[in-house]
TORTOR-355328 format. One record per residue (C-alpha): residue number from 1; residue in one letter; z negated, x, y. Coordinates in nm, 4 decimals, decimal comma. Layout:
TORTOR-355328
{NUM; 'A'; {Z; X; Y}},
...
***
This chain:
TORTOR-355328
{1; 'M'; {-5,6312; 7,7047; 8,2711}},
{2; 'A'; {-5,8604; 7,5424; 8,5245}},
{3; 'T'; {-5,8031; 7,1668; 8,5493}},
{4; 'K'; {-5,9154; 6,8879; 8,7820}},
{5; 'I'; {-5,9265; 6,5199; 8,7513}},
{6; 'R'; {-5,7997; 6,3958; 9,0831}},
{7; 'L'; {-5,5948; 6,1356; 9,2728}},
{8; 'A'; {-5,2158; 6,1652; 9,3186}},
{9; 'R'; {-5,0899; 5,9387; 9,5915}},
{10; 'G'; {-4,7933; 5,6965; 9,5405}},
{11; 'G'; {-4,6863; 5,3818; 9,7142}},
{12; 'S'; {-4,5080; 5,3448; 10,0410}},
{13; 'K'; {-4,6249; 5,4006; 10,3869}},
{14; 'K'; {-4,9451; 5,1964; 10,4756}},
{15; 'R'; {-4,9602; 5,0728; 10,1105}},
{16; 'P'; {-5,1384; 5,3426; 9,9151}},
{17; 'Y'; {-5,1522; 5,3504; 9,5437}},
{18; 'Y'; {-5,3158; 5,6287; 9,3483}},
{19; 'R'; {-5,2812; 5,7609; 8,9910}},
{20; 'I'; {-5,5845; 5,9346; 8,8427}},
{21; 'V'; {-5,4394; 6,2426; 8,6845}},
{22; 'V'; {-5,5492; 6,5562; 8,5136}},
{23; 'A'; {-5,3709; 6,8516; 8,6810}},
{24; 'D'; {-5,3863; 7,2267; 8,7079}},
{25; 'I'; {-5,5844; 7,3240; 9,0212}},
{26; 'R'; {-5,2806; 7,5097; 9,1589}},
{27; 'A'; {-5,0388; 7,2167; 9,1275}},
{28; 'P'; {-4,9666; 7,0210; 9,4464}},
{29; 'R'; {-5,1447; 6,6802; 9,5135}},
{30; 'D'; {-4,8377; 6,4631; 9,4245}},
{31; 'G'; {-4,6662; 6,7134; 9,2074}},
{32; 'R'; {-4,6875; 6,8205; 8,8522}},
{33; 'F'; {-4,9757; 6,6960; 8,6373}},
{34; 'I'; {-5,0748; 6,7171; 8,2682}},
{35; 'E'; {-5,1710; 6,3607; 8,1971}},
{36; 'K'; {-5,2243; 6,0265; 8,3729}},
{37; 'V'; {-5,5728; 5,8940; 8,2851}},
{38; 'G'; {-5,6030; 5,5932; 8,5184}},
{39; 'S'; {-5,5122; 5,4286; 8,8465}},
{40; 'Y'; {-5,6690; 5,3220; 9,1728}},
{41; 'N'; {-5,5305; 5,0541; 9,4081}},
{42; 'P'; {-5,7387; 5,0449; 9,7339}},
{43; 'M'; {-5,5330; 4,7416; 9,8555}},
{44; 'L'; {-5,7131; 4,5169; 9,6055}},
{45; 'P'; {-6,0551; 4,3596; 9,6851}},
{46; 'K'; {-6,3588; 4,5697; 9,5855}},
{47; 'D'; {-6,4767; 4,3320; 9,3179}},
{48; 'S'; {-6,1302; 4,3176; 9,1483}},
{49; 'E'; {-6,1157; 4,4646; 8,7970}},
{50; 'E'; {-5,7687; 4,6010; 8,8550}},
{51; 'R'; {-5,8796; 4,8137; 9,1538}},
{52; 'V'; {-5,9900; 5,1050; 8,9323}},
{53; 'Q'; {-5,8493; 5,1334; 8,5809}},
{54; 'L'; {-5,9646; 5,4284; 8,3635}},
{55; 'N'; {-5,8617; 5,5523; 8,0177}},
{56; 'V'; {-6,2180; 5,6316; 7,9158}},
{57; 'E'; {-6,1425; 5,8142; 7,5910}},
{58; 'R'; {-5,9038; 6,0538; 7,7508}},
{59; 'I'; {-6,1293; 6,1160; 8,0476}},
{60; 'Q'; {-6,4177; 6,2008; 7,8076}},
{61; 'Y'; {-6,1877; 6,4437; 7,6234}},
{62; 'W'; {-6,0822; 6,6218; 7,9435}},
{63; 'L'; {-6,4387; 6,6338; 8,0700}},
{64; 'G'; {-6,5286; 6,7943; 7,7333}},
{65; 'T'; {-6,2566; 7,0574; 7,7817}},
{66; 'G'; {-6,4022; 7,1536; 8,1241}},
{67; 'A'; {-6,1948; 6,9540; 8,3732}},
{68; 'Q'; {-6,3842; 6,8998; 8,7019}},
{69; 'P'; {-6,3472; 6,5662; 8,8857}},
{70; 'T'; {-6,3022; 6,5524; 9,2599}},
{71; 'D'; {-6,5660; 6,3722; 9,4601}},
{72; 'R'; {-6,3803; 6,0395; 9,4821}},
{73; 'V'; {-6,2960; 6,0471; 9,1101}},
{74; 'H'; {-6,6640; 6,1413; 9,0426}},
{75; 'R'; {-6,7680; 5,8209; 9,2182}},
{76; 'F'; {-6,5321; 5,6138; 8,9959}},
{77; 'L'; {-6,6737; 5,7820; 8,6850}},
{78; 'D'; {-7,0320; 5,7174; 8,7976}},
{79; 'A'; {-6,9529; 5,3474; 8,8516}},
{80; 'A'; {-6,8033; 5,3353; 8,5042}},
{81; 'G'; {-7,1089; 5,5071; 8,3548}},
{82; 'L'; {-6,9299; 5,8220; 8,2366}},
{83; 'L'; {-7,1024; 6,0688; 8,4663}},
{84; 'K'; {-7,4098; 6,0783; 8,6876}},
{85; 'R'; {-7,3435; 6,1609; 9,0558}},
{86; 'E'; {-7,6259; 6,2955; 9,2641}},
{87; 'P'; {-7,6367; 6,1505; 9,6114}},
{88; 'R'; {-7,5606; 6,3959; 9,8916}},
{89; 'N'; {-7,8092; 6,4862; 10,1552}},
{90; 'N'; {-7,6846; 6,6169; 10,4908}},
{91; 'P'; {-7,9718; 6,5809; 10,7437}},
{92; 'K'; {-7,7733; 6,7542; 11,0177}},
{93; 'K'; {-7,5003; 6,4933; 11,0164}},
{94; 'A'; {-7,7068; 6,2542; 11,2279}},
{95; 'Q'; {-7,8062; 6,5119; 11,4872}},
{96; 'L'; {-7,6228; 6,5219; 11,8135}},
{97; 'G'; {-7,4017; 6,8142; 11,9150}},
{98; 'R'; {-7,5112; 7,0702; 12,1744}},
{99; 'K'; {-7,3331; 6,9170; 12,4772}},
{100; 'A'; {-7,4439; 6,5574; 12,3844}},
{101; 'Q'; {-7,8001; 6,6767; 12,3490}},
{102; 'E'; {-7,7833; 6,8465; 12,6923}},
{103; 'R'; {-7,6507; 6,5271; 12,8542}},
{104; 'L'; {-7,9245; 6,3223; 12,6884}},
{105; 'D'; {-8,1908; 6,5707; 12,8147}},
{106; 'E'; {-8,0449; 6,5572; 13,1649}},
{107; 'K'; {-8,0502; 6,1754; 13,1583}},
{108; 'K'; {-8,4108; 6,1663; 13,0422}},
{109; 'A'; {-8,5106; 6,4077; 13,3142}},
{110; 'A'; {-8,3362; 6,1993; 13,5813}},
{111; 'E'; {-8,5097; 5,8765; 13,4548}},
{112; 'E'; {-8,8487; 6,0508; 13,4579}},
{113; 'E'; {-8,7823; 6,1760; 13,8185}},
{114; 'A'; {-8,6801; 5,8209; 13,9238}},
{115; 'A'; {-8,9951; 5,6737; 13,7623}},
{116; 'A'; {-9,2200; 5,9389; 13,9354}},
{117; 'A'; {-9,0512; 5,8667; 14,2723}},
{118; 'A'; {-9,0973; 5,4869; 14,2217}},
{119; 'A'; {-9,4622; 5,5388; 14,1329}},
{120; 'E'; {-9,5170; 5,7636; 14,4319}},
{121; 'A'; {-9,3431; 5,5066; 14,6659}},
{122; 'T'; {-9,5729; 5,2211; 14,5311}},
{123; 'E'; {-9,8839; 5,4443; 14,5851}},
{124; 'E'; {-9,7814; 5,5161; 14,9476}},
{125; 'A'; {-9,7207; 5,1476; 15,0090}},
{126; 'A'; {-10,0621; 5,0611; 14,8665}},
{127; 'A'; {-10,2307; 5,3347; 15,0810}},
{128; 'E'; {-10,0802; 5,1879; 15,3964}},
***
């Protein structure tokens, strides 16, 4: 059975609270799970010790049996020193979209034309 270590949402509207659970990959997000191995409360300050609580022994057991953590849980495990998370690299994320790039090119061309026209006008004024 393929398992994941993932977050299961709880709490009321606008007040999230997450359980860190080991679940079958086919189970729904907030549905059936095998075991609760921690909790995450994003409402607490980032430096609070109760923000992320992990049952390290059980997590190590499940990792040993082949459970794969989700990206967010992998970050928690990296902070706890259980796993090493490689930083992601997406160089295309910072690039503009096609339409935005076209607008930028048009704006640059208009500025260059305006600068050339201004330079030409100053040359004509100096020649007179």
